[in-house]
MDAnalysis code that builds the backbone (N, CA, C; Angstrom):
import MDAnalysis as mda
import numpy as np

u = mda.Universe.empty(189, n_residues=63, atom_resindex=np.repeat(np.arange(63), 3), trajectory=True)
u.add_TopologyAttr("name", ["N", "CA", "C"] * 63)
u.add_TopologyAttr("resid", np.arange(1, 64))
u.add_TopologyAttr("resname", ["UNK", "UNK", "UNK", "UNK", "UNK", "UNK", "UNK", "UNK", "UNK", "UNK", "UNK", "UNK", "UNK", "UNK", "UNK", "UNK", "UNK", "UNK", "UNK", "UNK", "UNK", "UNK", "UNK", "UNK", "UNK", "UNK", "UNK", "UNK", "UNK", "UNK", "UNK", "UNK", "UNK", "UNK", "UNK", "UNK", "UNK", "UNK", "UNK", "UNK", "UNK", "UNK", "UNK", "UNK", "UNK", "UNK", "UNK", "UNK", "UNK", "UNK", "UNK", "UNK", "UNK", "UNK", "UNK", "UNK", "UNK", "UNK", "UNK", "UNK", "UNK", "UNK", "UNK"])
u.atoms.positions = np.array([
    [66.550, 57.846, 83.902],
    [66.246, 57.573, 82.515],
    [65.986, 58.899, 81.795],
    [66.710, 59.165, 80.764],
    [66.532, 60.364, 79.956],
    [65.621, 60.043, 78.778],
    [64.762, 60.994, 78.415],
    [63.914, 60.769, 77.250],
    [63.670, 62.076, 76.504],
    [63.293, 61.943, 75.246],
    [63.102, 63.090, 74.354],
    [61.622, 63.420, 74.235],
    [61.355, 64.719, 74.030],
    [59.983, 65.214, 73.942],
    [59.855, 66.069, 72.686],
    [58.730, 65.953, 71.999],
    [58.467, 66.719, 70.780],
    [58.389, 68.212, 71.074],
    [58.976, 69.019, 70.204],
    [58.940, 70.470, 70.374],
    [57.613, 71.065, 69.922],
    [56.805, 70.282, 69.225],
    [55.541, 70.782, 68.698],
    [54.365, 70.433, 69.605],
    [54.209, 69.145, 69.930],
    [53.044, 68.704, 70.706],
    [53.409, 68.259, 72.116],
    [54.701, 68.237, 72.447],
    [55.221, 67.822, 73.757],
    [54.956, 66.353, 74.063],
    [54.713, 65.548, 73.039],
    [54.543, 64.115, 73.216],
    [55.883, 63.438, 73.456],
    [55.855, 62.277, 74.083],
    [57.108, 61.577, 74.415],
    [57.462, 60.484, 73.416],
    [56.674, 60.321, 72.365],
    [56.958, 59.284, 71.365],
    [57.829, 59.861, 70.246],
    [59.069, 60.210, 70.584],
    [60.027, 60.797, 69.641],
    [61.127, 59.776, 69.384],
    [61.361, 59.478, 68.103],
    [62.314, 58.453, 67.728],
    [63.276, 58.985, 66.669],
    [64.481, 58.404, 66.588],
    [65.394, 58.801, 65.505],
    [64.713, 58.603, 64.148],
    [64.860, 59.587, 63.270],
    [64.227, 59.546, 61.950],
    [65.247, 59.215, 60.869],
    [66.367, 59.900, 60.895],
    [67.428, 59.637, 59.920],
    [68.731, 60.167, 60.477],
    [69.804, 59.828, 59.841],
    [71.109, 60.271, 60.298],
    [72.068, 60.342, 59.143],
    [73.243, 59.819, 59.339],
    [74.277, 59.750, 58.312],
    [74.732, 61.135, 57.872],
    [74.691, 61.430, 56.590],
    [75.246, 62.660, 56.035],
    [74.451, 63.911, 56.384],
    [73.167, 63.785, 56.632],
    [72.341, 64.978, 56.898],
    [72.312, 65.342, 58.370],
    [72.971, 64.583, 59.208],
    [72.927, 64.821, 60.640],
    [71.743, 64.104, 61.252],
    [71.754, 63.973, 62.551],
    [70.698, 63.232, 63.215],
    [69.411, 64.049, 63.292],
    [68.290, 63.409, 62.997],
    [66.974, 64.021, 63.074],
    [66.049, 63.076, 63.825],
    [64.992, 63.659, 64.365],
    [64.011, 62.892, 65.120],
    [62.626, 63.172, 64.554],
    [61.699, 62.234, 64.780],
    [60.319, 62.437, 64.358],
    [59.389, 62.037, 65.493],
    [58.352, 62.851, 65.694],
    [57.333, 62.555, 66.689],
    [56.307, 61.614, 66.071],
    [55.998, 60.534, 66.761],
    [55.022, 59.571, 66.262],
    [53.584, 60.053, 66.454],
    [53.394, 61.108, 67.262],
    [52.048, 61.630, 67.512],
    [51.631, 62.672, 66.477],
    [52.519, 63.631, 66.184],
    [52.146, 64.717, 65.272],
    [52.968, 64.731, 63.981],
    [53.910, 63.796, 63.843],
    [54.761, 63.658, 62.656],
    [55.768, 64.796, 62.490],
    [55.926, 65.660, 63.479],
    [56.908, 66.752, 63.422],
    [58.310, 66.156, 63.322],
    [59.124, 66.716, 62.414],
    [60.522, 66.316, 62.304],
    [61.362, 67.436, 62.905],
    [62.339, 67.053, 63.704],
    [63.138, 68.053, 64.412],
    [64.595, 67.616, 64.485],
    [65.462, 68.597, 64.647],
    [66.883, 68.326, 64.809],
    [67.205, 68.201, 66.298],
    [66.614, 69.076, 67.097],
    [66.890, 69.073, 68.531],
    [65.574, 68.980, 69.300],
    [65.214, 67.801, 69.783],
    [64.012, 67.677, 70.606],
    [64.306, 68.160, 72.030],
    [63.258, 68.390, 72.795],
    [63.443, 68.670, 74.211],
    [63.881, 67.380, 74.884],
    [64.707, 67.486, 75.908],
    [65.179, 66.285, 76.590],
    [65.091, 66.492, 78.091],
    [64.571, 65.491, 78.791],
    [64.410, 65.547, 80.241],
    [65.072, 64.335, 80.866],
    [65.656, 64.536, 82.053],
    [66.325, 63.452, 82.766],
    [65.354, 62.603, 83.572],
    [64.269, 63.217, 84.057],
    [63.325, 62.472, 84.891],
    [61.892, 62.747, 84.462],
    [60.997, 61.843, 84.811],
    [59.569, 62.011, 84.549],
    [59.030, 63.228, 85.291],
    [59.545, 63.468, 86.496],
    [59.094, 64.607, 87.294],
    [59.432, 65.931, 86.616],
    [60.628, 66.023, 86.023],
    [61.016, 67.244, 85.301],
    [60.072, 67.481, 84.122],
    [59.782, 66.408, 83.387],
    [58.871, 66.525, 82.250],
    [57.476, 66.943, 82.698],
    [56.972, 66.337, 83.774],
    [55.633, 66.676, 84.271],
    [55.559, 68.125, 84.735],
    [56.621, 68.632, 85.381],
    [56.650, 70.028, 85.811],
    [56.628, 70.959, 84.601],
    [57.404, 70.622, 83.573],
    [57.416, 71.422, 82.346],
    [56.045, 71.408, 81.680],
    [55.455, 70.219, 81.550],
    [54.157, 70.081, 80.893],
    [53.084, 70.861, 81.653],
    [53.151, 70.839, 82.956],
    [52.180, 71.590, 83.766],
    [52.293, 73.082, 83.490],
    [53.523, 73.593, 83.402],
    [53.731, 75.013, 83.088],
    [53.223, 75.356, 81.694],
    [53.331, 74.402, 80.755],
    [52.894, 74.639, 79.381],
    [51.401, 74.365, 79.193],
    [50.739, 73.814, 80.223],
    [49.316, 73.526, 80.134],
    [48.994, 72.267, 79.342],
    [49.913, 71.301, 79.361],
    [49.744, 70.055, 78.617],
    [49.444, 68.922, 79.588],
    [48.423, 68.116, 79.299],
    [48.124, 66.942, 80.122],
    [49.100, 65.829, 79.773],
    [49.718, 65.208, 80.771],
    [50.708, 64.166, 80.512],
    [50.197, 62.764, 80.813],
    [49.049, 62.626, 81.402],
    [48.551, 61.296, 81.785],
    [48.374, 60.381, 80.584],
    [47.956, 60.900, 79.440],
    [47.714, 60.087, 78.241],
    [49.004, 59.727, 77.519],
    [50.113, 60.399, 77.834],
    [51.326, 60.243, 77.050],
    [52.365, 59.373, 77.721],
    [52.087, 58.837, 78.893],
    [53.103, 58.065, 79.595],
    [53.390, 56.769, 78.862],
    [54.658, 56.329, 78.935],
    [55.076, 55.076, 78.287],
    [54.629, 53.892, 79.103],
])
């Protein structure tokens, strides 16, 4: 399962925000950051390893 991660707060609640003529954009539901290219991980383990390196706790952010 692939999922997107916010580039600002590293939260996993990132959803499509708009598309069409302006190109695809995403918005984080945690910090409201709007982005064109979010971080993307193929597995939960990859995300947890990244978050650990960045010093981010992931236990509160799991789906």
